[in-house]
Legacy VTK file of the C-alpha trace (Angstrom):
# vtk DataFile Version 3.0
C-alpha trace
ASCII
DATASET POLYDATA
POINTS 257 float
0.000 0.000 0.000
1.352 3.381 -0.975
1.103 5.449 2.197
0.719 8.994 0.998
0.106 11.225 4.005
-1.423 13.858 1.731
-4.257 11.557 0.633
-6.425 12.209 3.664
-10.020 12.949 2.841
-11.161 15.655 3.235
-8.119 17.675 2.328
-6.555 20.144 4.717
-7.735 23.063 2.612
-11.320 21.832 2.818
-11.056 21.497 6.582
-9.653 24.976 6.963
-12.497 26.280 4.846
-15.038 24.463 7.029
-13.410 25.780 10.171
-13.267 29.304 8.799
-16.926 29.177 7.838
-17.962 27.949 11.311
-16.132 30.813 13.006
-18.726 33.188 11.653
-21.512 31.280 13.384
-22.643 32.779 16.678
-25.781 32.609 18.805
-26.647 36.042 20.213
-30.193 34.924 20.872
-30.465 31.416 22.360
-34.083 31.261 21.137
-33.141 31.845 17.458
-34.164 28.459 16.027
-32.960 29.212 12.475
-29.509 30.226 13.647
-29.371 27.248 15.991
-30.166 24.950 13.054
-27.224 26.418 11.092
-24.965 25.837 14.064
-26.131 22.255 14.435
-25.679 21.576 10.706
-22.187 23.054 10.760
-21.229 21.078 13.828
-22.472 17.861 12.285
-20.445 18.610 9.157
-17.336 19.187 11.259
-18.028 16.055 13.233
-18.467 14.037 10.032
-15.151 15.338 8.685
-13.446 14.539 11.975
-14.856 11.039 12.008
-13.666 10.448 8.438
-10.210 11.718 9.325
-10.055 9.487 12.383
-11.273 6.478 10.408
-8.658 7.067 7.698
-6.009 7.569 10.307
-6.939 4.345 12.031
-6.660 2.311 8.773
-3.305 3.804 7.902
-1.919 3.318 11.441
-2.528 -0.376 11.143
-0.122 -0.701 8.168
3.053 0.345 9.899
4.196 1.626 13.228
6.478 4.163 11.719
3.859 5.392 9.344
1.238 5.356 12.091
3.263 7.902 14.010
3.127 10.172 10.997
-0.560 9.487 10.633
-1.222 10.187 14.334
0.686 13.422 14.098
-1.171 14.396 10.941
-4.443 13.305 12.489
-3.865 15.493 15.491
-2.766 18.341 13.280
-5.847 18.107 11.139
-8.214 17.551 14.068
-6.693 20.509 15.841
-7.791 22.648 12.929
-11.476 21.920 13.340
-11.971 20.415 16.783
-11.917 23.760 18.629
-14.707 24.978 16.408
-16.621 21.746 16.885
-16.324 22.153 20.648
-17.217 25.820 20.471
-20.318 25.118 18.425
-21.189 22.273 20.763
-20.983 24.679 23.703
-23.318 27.040 21.855
-25.756 24.155 21.417
-25.414 23.315 25.086
-25.994 26.952 25.936
-29.124 26.990 23.810
-30.355 23.763 25.371
-29.741 25.075 28.879
-31.463 28.341 28.028
-34.430 26.488 26.614
-34.586 24.263 29.660
-34.248 27.277 31.953
-37.017 29.164 30.171
-39.161 26.052 30.359
-38.831 26.185 34.130
-40.421 29.638 34.114
-43.807 27.908 34.041
-42.867 26.282 37.339
-42.111 29.583 39.081
-45.551 30.114 40.727
-45.534 26.590 42.131
-41.935 26.863 43.278
-42.541 30.217 44.970
-45.566 28.732 46.733
-43.627 25.700 47.955
-40.773 27.900 49.178
-43.188 30.071 51.167
-44.781 26.965 52.686
-41.329 25.728 53.709
-40.579 28.950 55.616
-41.922 30.453 58.810
-43.912 33.714 58.728
-41.583 36.671 58.804
-38.580 34.780 57.403
-36.598 36.570 54.717
-36.498 34.676 51.434
-32.892 34.533 50.150
-33.929 33.278 46.714
-34.363 35.338 43.548
-36.180 34.494 40.352
-32.893 33.934 38.526
-31.644 31.556 41.201
-34.836 29.518 41.040
-34.748 29.355 37.240
-31.156 28.127 37.373
-32.188 25.138 39.506
-33.107 21.904 37.800
-35.644 19.600 39.431
-33.300 17.640 41.762
-31.421 20.781 42.793
-34.651 22.601 43.657
-36.018 19.613 45.610
-32.765 19.398 47.550
-32.944 23.080 48.403
-36.595 22.759 49.423
-35.836 19.752 51.648
-33.233 21.810 53.498
-35.759 24.614 54.008
-38.372 22.173 55.344
-35.841 20.510 57.659
-34.748 23.889 59.009
-38.360 24.970 59.496
-39.253 21.733 61.303
-36.214 22.098 63.544
-37.168 25.647 64.495
-40.830 24.723 65.063
-39.848 21.789 67.278
-37.384 23.970 69.188
-40.087 26.584 69.735
-42.470 23.885 70.978
-39.798 22.576 73.340
-39.041 26.102 74.576
-42.756 26.832 75.085
-43.220 23.535 76.921
-40.223 24.257 79.126
-41.531 27.762 79.827
-44.982 26.379 80.740
-43.435 23.756 83.007
-41.301 26.418 84.677
-44.321 28.675 85.106
-46.383 25.800 86.518
-43.569 24.931 88.919
-43.342 28.561 90.063
-47.126 28.732 90.541
-47.083 25.503 92.555
-44.123 26.770 94.571
-45.972 29.998 95.338
-49.082 27.997 96.276
-47.003 25.845 98.606
-45.454 28.948 100.170
-48.877 30.541 100.576
-50.280 27.355 102.088
-47.317 27.119 104.457
-47.801 30.766 105.444
-51.519 30.132 106.025
-50.710 27.095 108.163
-48.151 29.160 110.050
-50.668 31.927 110.649
-53.322 29.420 111.708
-50.935 27.671 114.077
-49.759 31.015 115.489
-53.389 32.067 115.970
-54.189 28.757 117.650
-51.189 29.196 119.960
-52.270 32.755 120.723
-55.818 31.676 121.507
-54.557 28.772 123.597
-52.248 31.122 125.471
-55.202 33.447 126.105
-57.224 30.492 127.381
-54.337 29.346 129.554
-53.766 32.866 130.848
-57.472 33.242 131.590
-57.530 29.875 133.324
-54.508 30.873 135.470
-56.095 34.221 136.222
-59.347 32.545 137.240
-57.431 30.015 139.287
-55.418 32.757 140.991
-58.575 34.751 141.681
-60.237 31.675 143.092
-57.137 30.964 145.146
-57.097 34.516 146.479
-60.801 34.368 147.229
-60.300 31.113 149.095
-57.361 32.566 151.004
-59.394 35.655 151.904
-62.312 33.480 153.029
-59.859 31.304 154.952
-58.219 34.217 156.686
-61.604 35.800 157.361
-62.813 32.495 158.833
-59.792 32.228 161.107
-60.142 35.875 162.181
-63.848 35.361 162.818
-62.980 32.667 165.323
-60.085 34.534 166.905
-57.380 32.210 165.711
-54.806 34.845 164.621
-54.926 36.534 168.094
-54.633 33.326 170.124
-53.170 30.683 167.871
-52.170 28.470 170.802
-55.799 28.160 171.878
-57.010 26.835 168.568
-56.422 23.848 166.398
-57.089 24.202 162.657
-57.936 21.045 160.751
-57.971 20.894 156.940
-60.251 18.336 155.439
-61.209 17.768 151.803
-63.212 20.751 150.768
-63.452 22.336 154.274
-61.556 23.857 157.220
-62.466 23.103 160.902
-61.392 25.112 163.917
-61.235 23.526 167.389
-60.929 25.729 170.461
-58.896 24.698 173.486
-61.259 24.807 176.469
-58.835 23.857 179.164
-55.376 22.572 180.121
-54.486 20.388 183.094
-50.868 20.053 184.058
-50.617 16.778 185.898
-47.072 17.317 187.118
-47.922 20.385 189.152
LINES 1 258
257 0 1 2 3 4 5 6 7 8 9 10 11 12 13 14 15 16 17 18 19 20 21 22 23 24 25 26 27 28 29 30 31 32 33 34 35 36 37 38 39 40 41 42 43 44 45 46 47 48 49 50 51 52 53 54 55 56 57 58 59 60 61 62 63 64 65 66 67 68 69 70 71 72 73 74 75 76 77 78 79 80 81 82 83 84 85 86 87 88 89 90 91 92 93 94 95 96 97 98 99 100 101 102 103 104 105 106 107 108 109 110 111 112 113 114 115 116 117 118 119 120 121 122 123 124 125 126 127 128 129 130 131 132 133 134 135 136 137 138 139 140 141 142 143 144 145 146 147 148 149 150 151 152 153 154 155 156 157 158 159 160 161 162 163 164 165 166 167 168 169 170 171 172 173 174 175 176 177 178 179 180 181 182 183 184 185 186 187 188 189 190 191 192 193 194 195 196 197 198 199 200 201 202 203 204 205 206 207 208 209 210 211 212 213 214 215 216 217 218 219 220 221 222 223 224 225 226 227 228 229 230 231 232 233 234 235 236 237 238 239 240 241 242 243 244 245 246 247 248 249 250 251 252 253 254 255 256
């Protein structure tokens, strides 16, 4: 086989022409379908040429190692002419596809806004913008929403726990105050009972002392009535249960005189 490195198809001049023509293709408006079609057609043409070059290169590399090195070098040289444009046009297609997909998500905006609001507490500041939401594909948005819901649930549960703790503390304080009030009431009642008992005891002692004095006065008056204080040796006073008896000495006989 006559390995002529210049027999590649398409020729280098053709490839340079294709590459030069593709450079003029741009996509100012990602929604321009006609321009996008030209870009796609050009890219496919470049891809077809690249594939043909690579196929030819592969066949020729199989014939000889030495020649394959020349072929590989030529292949890379030729591919390098058009591949950057192929990649550039591919990026434009990707850009158009992403733009189309992004604009398609605009229909989802009302629903997404609603779900975001539901995942937040009243008064929370929404950090999202319309552009940020449009940039999110489905999984990314759902992941973001799940984080919002988890954060909301955490805060709600924490608030419930704080409220419950506050109620328990308040109930404990109320019960403590009730216990203190009850203890104070019991203390006042007991003090009042002691005061009343003391008054009763004092009154009982007073009555007893008065009765004692009255008895003593009656006793002394009884003794005086019978002349005992003036002549105590002539009387004998006998105390019996509930009464006092006075015996008068009527006479004394001294037997030894």
